[in-house]
PLY file of the C-alpha trace (Angstrom):
ply
format ascii 1.0
element vertex 478
property float x
property float y
property float z
element edge 477
property int vertex1
property int vertex2
end_header
30.45 9.64 -5.15
32.67 9.24 -2.45
32.51 11.78 -0.23
30.56 11.36 2.86
27.38 12.70 3.68
26.89 15.86 5.64
26.30 14.79 9.37
26.64 10.80 8.78
29.04 8.85 8.34
27.37 7.59 5.04
29.02 8.34 1.66
27.12 9.52 -1.64
27.15 6.60 -3.21
25.82 4.21 -0.07
23.03 6.58 0.12
22.03 5.50 -3.58
22.65 2.13 -2.94
20.36 2.14 0.15
17.47 4.17 -1.52
17.87 1.81 -5.30
17.91 -1.48 -3.37
14.62 -0.15 -1.40
13.39 0.56 -4.51
14.07 -3.31 -6.01
12.79 -4.55 -2.76
9.45 -2.94 -3.22
8.89 -4.38 -7.01
10.23 -7.98 -5.90
7.50 -7.93 -3.18
4.61 -6.13 -4.66
5.54 -5.01 -8.29
3.58 -7.45 -10.29
4.02 -7.09 -13.77
6.43 -4.27 -13.14
9.96 -4.84 -14.88
13.06 -2.55 -13.92
16.01 -2.25 -15.61
19.27 -0.56 -13.79
21.99 1.67 -15.37
25.30 2.56 -14.17
27.38 5.78 -14.66
30.61 6.03 -13.32
32.34 3.02 -14.26
35.08 1.56 -16.01
33.97 0.37 -18.93
31.42 1.95 -21.80
28.73 -1.10 -21.68
26.00 -0.07 -23.50
24.55 0.19 -26.72
25.11 4.04 -27.95
28.68 3.73 -27.08
31.18 5.40 -29.48
35.07 6.41 -29.19
34.25 9.74 -27.26
30.49 8.99 -26.74
28.41 7.38 -23.71
31.89 6.59 -22.24
31.83 5.02 -18.78
28.25 3.77 -18.73
27.25 0.82 -18.28
23.35 -1.27 -18.27
23.67 -3.03 -15.21
20.28 -5.21 -16.23
18.42 -4.94 -19.26
14.56 -4.50 -18.77
12.79 -6.95 -17.06
10.69 -8.61 -13.98
13.10 -8.01 -10.69
14.31 -10.71 -8.87
16.30 -11.33 -6.06
19.56 -11.70 -8.52
19.05 -7.98 -9.58
18.39 -7.18 -5.46
21.83 -8.54 -4.59
23.49 -7.07 -7.81
22.82 -3.83 -6.76
23.95 -4.05 -3.16
27.30 -4.97 -4.82
27.82 -1.91 -7.22
31.09 -0.88 -5.86
32.68 2.90 -6.68
34.96 3.17 -9.70
36.25 6.34 -9.68
35.31 7.31 -13.92
33.87 10.84 -14.58
30.47 10.25 -16.77
27.69 12.97 -18.19
24.41 12.16 -16.32
22.62 13.02 -19.15
24.67 10.15 -21.55
23.06 7.88 -18.46
19.86 9.17 -18.96
20.08 8.51 -22.72
21.24 5.30 -22.49
17.76 4.73 -20.11
15.43 6.42 -22.21
17.06 3.90 -25.03
16.40 0.74 -23.05
13.18 2.17 -22.75
12.00 2.64 -26.08
13.78 -0.96 -27.50
11.66 -2.57 -24.48
8.61 -0.66 -26.20
9.32 -1.95 -29.63
9.38 -5.20 -28.33
5.42 -5.10 -28.15
4.21 -2.00 -29.51
0.92 -2.50 -28.72
1.40 -3.08 -25.06
0.34 0.22 -22.95
3.13 0.95 -20.54
3.63 3.37 -17.81
7.03 4.27 -17.56
8.70 5.96 -15.39
12.75 6.69 -14.67
14.31 7.46 -11.54
17.53 9.40 -11.95
19.77 9.21 -8.64
22.51 11.81 -8.39
25.03 14.32 -7.15
25.08 16.22 -10.12
29.06 16.78 -8.81
30.74 15.79 -12.40
30.51 18.23 -15.74
27.19 18.02 -17.55
27.26 18.25 -21.62
23.70 20.63 -21.76
23.21 20.55 -25.09
21.30 17.55 -25.44
18.43 18.74 -23.10
15.90 19.00 -25.88
16.93 15.61 -27.37
15.71 14.29 -23.11
13.02 16.78 -23.42
11.39 15.55 -26.36
11.77 12.08 -26.32
10.19 11.99 -22.73
7.08 13.39 -23.99
7.14 11.20 -27.28
6.99 8.10 -24.72
5.28 9.32 -22.33
7.93 9.01 -19.73
7.17 10.12 -15.85
11.32 11.71 -14.87
12.06 11.25 -11.04
15.49 12.71 -9.56
16.65 11.90 -6.53
18.93 14.66 -5.76
21.67 13.79 -3.26
22.49 16.85 -0.87
21.15 19.19 -3.27
21.92 22.61 -2.45
18.68 24.09 -0.37
18.03 28.05 -0.42
19.24 29.98 2.63
19.47 33.23 2.51
21.76 33.58 5.60
24.38 31.40 3.33
23.33 31.53 0.10
25.00 29.31 -2.44
28.28 29.78 -4.55
27.24 30.54 -8.57
30.05 29.27 -10.14
29.98 26.41 -8.21
29.71 22.81 -11.16
27.46 21.37 -8.38
25.20 24.20 -7.54
25.10 24.84 -11.85
23.97 21.34 -12.32
21.70 21.50 -9.85
19.73 24.30 -11.40
20.14 22.91 -14.57
18.70 19.73 -13.82
15.83 22.06 -12.19
15.01 23.43 -15.44
14.91 20.03 -16.98
12.60 18.44 -14.32
10.50 21.44 -15.18
9.92 21.15 -18.67
9.19 17.52 -18.53
6.92 18.04 -15.47
9.08 15.63 -13.74
9.57 15.72 -9.88
12.84 16.30 -7.50
13.39 14.36 -4.20
15.89 14.82 -1.98
17.92 11.16 -0.97
16.83 11.12 2.85
13.15 12.33 2.05
13.19 9.36 -0.95
14.95 7.21 1.77
12.19 7.83 4.52
9.40 6.97 1.84
10.33 4.23 0.39
11.44 2.34 3.61
7.60 1.39 4.19
6.57 -1.89 2.51
3.63 -0.27 0.69
1.44 -3.12 -1.35
0.48 -2.23 -4.68
-3.41 -1.23 -4.50
-5.86 -3.74 -6.11
-7.57 -2.87 -8.81
-10.75 -0.59 -8.16
-13.61 -2.84 -8.81
-16.90 -2.63 -7.64
-18.37 -5.28 -4.76
-21.59 -4.80 -4.86
-23.67 -3.43 -8.12
-27.47 -3.18 -7.58
-30.40 -1.14 -6.39
-30.95 0.51 -3.03
-34.56 -0.04 -2.25
-36.40 2.32 0.50
-40.25 1.09 0.24
-42.05 -0.70 -2.44
-41.91 2.20 -4.94
-38.06 3.69 -4.99
-35.42 2.26 -5.85
-31.87 3.81 -6.66
-29.42 2.30 -8.67
-26.45 1.94 -6.63
-22.60 0.44 -6.90
-20.22 -0.16 -3.86
-16.46 -0.33 -3.38
-14.21 -1.24 -0.56
-12.71 1.80 1.46
-10.99 -0.05 4.49
-10.00 -3.88 4.92
-7.89 -4.79 7.14
-4.50 -6.09 5.52
-3.36 -9.65 6.42
0.12 -10.75 6.40
1.03 -13.72 3.17
0.50 -16.76 3.80
3.49 -18.94 4.02
4.21 -21.97 1.98
5.36 -25.46 3.23
8.57 -26.15 1.43
10.53 -29.32 1.38
13.97 -29.58 2.63
14.96 -32.35 1.24
14.46 -30.59 -2.15
16.59 -27.60 -0.57
19.37 -29.60 -0.70
19.08 -31.30 -3.64
21.28 -30.05 -7.05
18.92 -28.77 -8.73
15.62 -28.78 -6.96
13.10 -28.35 -9.55
9.96 -27.95 -7.09
10.31 -27.35 -3.31
6.21 -27.78 -2.90
4.63 -29.81 -0.67
1.50 -31.36 -1.35
-0.45 -32.12 1.29
-2.58 -35.17 1.16
-5.62 -35.72 4.11
-7.04 -39.24 4.48
-9.16 -40.21 7.22
-8.90 -43.68 8.93
-11.41 -46.83 10.00
-11.11 -46.29 14.36
-12.11 -50.10 14.05
-10.25 -51.23 11.29
-7.01 -48.74 11.23
-5.42 -49.72 7.66
-8.92 -48.88 6.10
-9.22 -45.40 4.53
-12.67 -44.29 4.79
-13.82 -43.44 1.21
-15.54 -40.10 0.76
-19.27 -41.52 0.06
-19.02 -42.58 3.84
-18.14 -39.25 5.02
-21.07 -36.82 6.36
-20.51 -34.17 8.49
-22.22 -34.29 12.06
-23.25 -31.23 14.45
-22.88 -31.12 18.17
-26.46 -30.92 20.11
-25.32 -30.64 23.52
-22.84 -33.92 24.08
-24.52 -35.46 20.92
-22.97 -35.56 17.22
-26.12 -34.66 14.87
-25.57 -36.33 11.61
-26.09 -34.31 8.25
-26.12 -35.67 5.14
-25.00 -34.08 1.74
-28.50 -33.28 1.22
-28.88 -32.18 4.77
-26.05 -29.98 4.87
-28.43 -27.34 2.75
-30.72 -26.78 5.14
-27.78 -25.99 7.19
-27.50 -22.31 5.53
-29.68 -19.60 5.35
-29.97 -17.91 2.22
-31.03 -14.85 0.90
-31.40 -13.11 -2.50
-28.62 -9.86 -3.29
-30.31 -6.76 -1.83
-29.53 -3.64 -0.23
-32.93 -3.13 1.27
-33.81 0.00 3.57
-35.06 -0.97 7.33
-35.50 2.90 8.47
-34.60 6.06 9.69
-32.70 6.45 12.66
-30.72 9.47 14.68
-27.23 8.56 13.75
-26.41 9.60 17.67
-28.83 6.18 18.19
-25.83 3.62 16.80
-23.08 3.44 18.84
-19.68 3.73 17.20
-18.49 0.11 19.24
-21.37 -1.63 16.92
-19.33 -0.71 13.98
-17.75 -3.60 12.31
-15.88 -5.54 9.45
-15.36 -3.74 6.02
-16.01 -0.28 5.56
-17.96 0.36 1.89
-18.34 3.09 0.02
-21.32 3.65 -2.06
-22.12 5.88 -4.91
-24.48 6.04 -8.24
-23.16 4.29 -11.38
-21.13 6.73 -13.61
-22.39 8.48 -16.01
-26.41 8.14 -14.57
-27.29 11.07 -13.33
-31.22 10.13 -12.47
-29.52 7.45 -10.08
-26.57 10.75 -8.92
-29.57 13.12 -8.58
-31.83 10.41 -6.62
-28.72 9.72 -4.08
-27.55 12.82 -3.64
-31.35 13.80 -2.36
-31.01 11.39 0.31
-27.57 11.82 1.52
-28.30 15.45 1.34
-31.71 14.51 3.79
-29.55 11.90 5.87
-27.17 14.95 6.48
-29.00 18.24 7.21
-31.54 15.70 9.52
-28.52 14.40 11.26
-30.48 10.92 10.53
-28.75 7.11 9.20
-30.52 4.22 6.96
-30.54 1.59 8.85
-30.38 -1.48 5.65
-30.40 -5.14 5.07
-27.08 -6.03 3.17
-26.68 -9.62 1.04
-23.60 -8.95 -1.44
-24.90 -11.62 -3.37
-27.48 -14.56 -4.15
-27.22 -17.47 -1.95
-25.33 -15.44 0.30
-26.07 -14.29 4.48
-27.68 -11.35 5.10
-25.99 -8.55 7.08
-27.59 -5.89 9.41
-26.16 -2.03 8.60
-26.15 1.09 9.02
-25.62 4.04 5.80
-24.02 7.65 6.98
-23.91 10.39 4.49
-20.89 12.20 3.61
-20.32 15.48 1.75
-17.68 16.58 0.38
-17.14 19.50 -2.17
-15.94 17.07 -5.25
-17.53 13.84 -4.15
-21.16 12.66 -2.02
-21.53 9.12 -1.51
-22.66 6.64 2.08
-20.43 4.89 3.74
-21.35 1.49 4.91
-20.73 -0.12 8.33
-22.35 -3.69 9.55
-23.30 -3.88 12.54
-23.95 -6.69 15.15
-26.51 -9.30 15.67
-27.91 -9.76 18.85
-25.47 -12.96 18.82
-22.55 -10.74 18.66
-23.54 -8.27 21.64
-21.64 -8.90 24.50
-22.94 -7.52 27.66
-20.60 -7.47 30.30
-21.45 -5.33 33.62
-18.87 -3.03 35.12
-19.05 -0.92 38.34
-20.69 2.38 37.26
-18.15 5.79 37.15
-20.15 8.26 38.13
-19.14 9.58 41.23
-22.40 9.93 42.84
-22.74 6.08 42.30
-19.78 5.19 43.46
-18.91 3.46 46.92
-17.37 5.88 49.18
-13.73 6.62 49.05
-13.62 5.69 45.60
-14.52 8.87 43.61
-11.54 10.60 42.43
-10.91 13.87 43.70
-10.89 17.49 41.83
-7.15 17.36 41.37
-6.94 13.86 39.58
-10.50 15.17 37.50
-7.39 17.91 37.05
-4.77 15.81 36.30
-6.74 13.32 33.34
-7.91 16.68 31.77
-4.25 17.89 31.61
-3.29 14.90 29.99
-6.12 14.75 27.48
-5.01 17.91 26.49
-1.04 16.90 26.15
-1.80 14.26 23.70
-4.00 16.47 22.08
-3.03 14.81 18.57
-4.37 18.28 16.58
-2.09 21.36 17.18
-3.16 24.80 15.56
-0.30 27.17 13.64
-2.14 30.14 13.94
-5.75 29.69 12.37
-4.67 26.49 10.69
-4.91 23.08 12.48
-2.51 20.24 11.79
-3.21 16.74 12.45
-0.34 14.68 13.73
-1.72 11.41 13.47
-3.04 9.91 10.11
-3.88 6.65 9.50
-2.76 7.02 6.38
0.34 7.81 6.59
0.84 4.83 9.80
1.45 1.44 8.58
1.55 -1.91 10.26
4.47 -2.06 12.05
4.25 -6.40 11.96
3.51 -6.79 8.43
6.64 -4.04 8.34
8.91 -6.54 10.16
7.25 -9.15 8.26
8.42 -8.03 4.95
11.92 -6.65 5.96
12.93 -10.24 7.67
11.75 -11.31 4.11
13.37 -9.28 2.01
16.66 -9.98 4.38
16.63 -13.38 4.23
16.38 -13.48 0.54
19.16 -11.24 0.06
21.25 -12.75 2.80
20.00 -16.11 3.96
23.42 -16.81 6.13
23.24 -13.87 8.11
20.98 -12.66 10.45
17.23 -10.66 10.93
18.49 -6.84 11.47
16.20 -5.12 14.28
13.34 -2.94 12.52
14.15 -0.16 10.56
14.55 3.08 12.55
12.42 4.33 10.38
9.59 2.61 10.77
10.07 1.40 14.49
9.81 5.08 15.40
0 1
1 2
2 3
3 4
4 5
5 6
6 7
7 8
8 9
9 10
10 11
11 12
12 13
13 14
14 15
15 16
16 17
17 18
18 19
19 20
20 21
21 22
22 23
23 24
24 25
25 26
26 27
27 28
28 29
29 30
30 31
31 32
32 33
33 34
34 35
35 36
36 37
37 38
38 39
39 40
40 41
41 42
42 43
43 44
44 45
45 46
46 47
47 48
48 49
49 50
50 51
51 52
52 53
53 54
54 55
55 56
56 57
57 58
58 59
59 60
60 61
61 62
62 63
63 64
64 65
65 66
66 67
67 68
68 69
69 70
70 71
71 72
72 73
73 74
74 75
75 76
76 77
77 78
78 79
79 80
80 81
81 82
82 83
83 84
84 85
85 86
86 87
87 88
88 89
89 90
90 91
91 92
92 93
93 94
94 95
95 96
96 97
97 98
98 99
99 100
100 101
101 102
102 103
103 104
104 105
105 106
106 107
107 108
108 109
109 110
110 111
111 112
112 113
113 114
114 115
115 116
116 117
117 118
118 119
119 120
120 121
121 122
122 123
123 124
124 125
125 126
126 127
127 128
128 129
129 130
130 131
131 132
132 133
133 134
134 135
135 136
136 137
137 138
138 139
139 140
140 141
141 142
142 143
143 144
144 145
145 146
146 147
147 148
148 149
149 150
150 151
151 152
152 153
153 154
154 155
155 156
156 157
157 158
158 159
159 160
160 161
161 162
162 163
163 164
164 165
165 166
166 167
167 168
168 169
169 170
170 171
171 172
172 173
173 174
174 175
175 176
176 177
177 178
178 179
179 180
180 181
181 182
182 183
183 184
184 185
185 186
186 187
187 188
188 189
189 190
190 191
191 192
192 193
193 194
194 195
195 196
196 197
197 198
198 199
199 200
200 201
201 202
202 203
203 204
204 205
205 206
206 207
207 208
208 209
209 210
210 211
211 212
212 213
213 214
214 215
215 216
216 217
217 218
218 219
219 220
220 221
221 222
222 223
223 224
224 225
225 226
226 227
227 228
228 229
229 230
230 231
231 232
232 233
233 234
234 235
235 236
236 237
237 238
238 239
239 240
240 241
241 242
242 243
243 244
244 245
245 246
246 247
247 248
248 249
249 250
250 251
251 252
252 253
253 254
254 255
255 256
256 257
257 258
258 259
259 260
260 261
261 262
262 263
263 264
264 265
265 266
266 267
267 268
268 269
269 270
270 271
271 272
272 273
273 274
274 275
275 276
276 277
277 278
278 279
279 280
280 281
281 282
282 283
283 284
284 285
285 286
286 287
287 288
288 289
289 290
290 291
291 292
292 293
293 294
294 295
295 296
296 297
297 298
298 299
299 300
300 301
301 302
302 303
303 304
304 305
305 306
306 307
307 308
308 309
309 310
310 311
311 312
312 313
313 314
314 315
315 316
316 317
317 318
318 319
319 320
320 321
321 322
322 323
323 324
324 325
325 326
326 327
327 328
328 329
329 330
330 331
331 332
332 333
333 334
334 335
335 336
336 337
337 338
338 339
339 340
340 341
341 342
342 343
343 344
344 345
345 346
346 347
347 348
348 349
349 350
350 351
351 352
352 353
353 354
354 355
355 356
356 357
357 358
358 359
359 360
360 361
361 362
362 363
363 364
364 365
365 366
366 367
367 368
368 369
369 370
370 371
371 372
372 373
373 374
374 375
375 376
376 377
377 378
378 379
379 380
380 381
381 382
382 383
383 384
384 385
385 386
386 387
387 388
388 389
389 390
390 391
391 392
392 393
393 394
394 395
395 396
396 397
397 398
398 399
399 400
400 401
401 402
402 403
403 404
404 405
405 406
406 407
407 408
408 409
409 410
410 411
411 412
412 413
413 414
414 415
415 416
416 417
417 418
418 419
419 420
420 421
421 422
422 423
423 424
424 425
425 426
426 427
427 428
428 429
429 430
430 431
431 432
432 433
433 434
434 435
435 436
436 437
437 438
438 439
439 440
440 441
441 442
442 443
443 444
444 445
445 446
446 447
447 448
448 449
449 450
450 451
451 452
452 453
453 454
454 455
455 456
456 457
457 458
458 459
459 460
460 461
461 462
462 463
463 464
464 465
465 466
466 467
467 468
468 469
469 470
470 471
471 472
472 473
473 474
474 475
475 476
476 477
């Protein structure tokens, strides 16, 4: 693992540390409920429960399975090459033993178990233990991911040396992966994938359950799920610098305490029962008592009512705002599914949409929205977008772009129009590869640089509190 990677100044061990560090930091930030253990092979010591005089040597359990923390993140960065040879399958068996013992602690608890094996496959492997590993992984229902460091790629121009130890080991690990239905990922691809901080997706819970009401006589049971929503950065908490400097700080949290003082007597605190709200009316403050405050809110009962239908072309895209929701029939309700499918197909065939009144829950405010049909071979649903009320629309006058209505001398020339056309064609995000169209820019593969920068800064400051924060990772920046 001390060899330098091809085309890089980084050693194989440094690349392995890099990818493990990224994985651990992902779990520290977002792995709520996850537990992580760390097993090293090739160490001077043989610190594991299976070690005997001649088996499972030079394998060390660096960290037992437990919730990940910053101590583990720092320990990963401090791993040094120790130069001993060890069997990678022995290390895998030690890791499996850790998983089995952790499961035995809570036999009724269902865990999703996964093993990540980071290796260059350059040391001798005892291939007689394969059946033990395959049976153990299947019995535990554990997944195996191998992150290969400089694994041989098939190339007809330069075929690999069939007698090479590393190549033989790679072929053996490939067969093992196939038997357990695992995955092999090159180290470069793994680093690129893990360089982006990705929060775990929220649990799939319906945000609305009710009836889609069409007129007075037709109602379809329906439920909705959030499809897109702005991901906001976590809120920073205020902490006490005095507590930080204490020898054994119990808590660094700061409790905010707000008080209201009388303007005529600054030493007198105004109690809650003497405070009411006031709404501005011009330059006048109109007081509202606790009883009056209830009339300030317009409350409605939960509903999803169709106001009417219209052509999809009559709803401009710049009127869409807010979260996008996906409406489907309740699972198992075939009657609702059939009725909703008929509505979706009718809307799609007529290129129409439904304008609806949407109130998510009782005593909440009503929203105006539009339902779009969406049909795929495996799914039919309605997508909901909020629409603006009159008060939400900004009406701004702009000069016309029609050349016939422009002032003389401002209309674009034919050369300028052709240049604009060429610019649009050059920036086309869809390229054709024969008959296949390739989309170059997919939102699900594009991460928010603001959030990535924040997460990277927090991770860097937690691991290296006294070092300056490094620039944004080039993989993320590109």
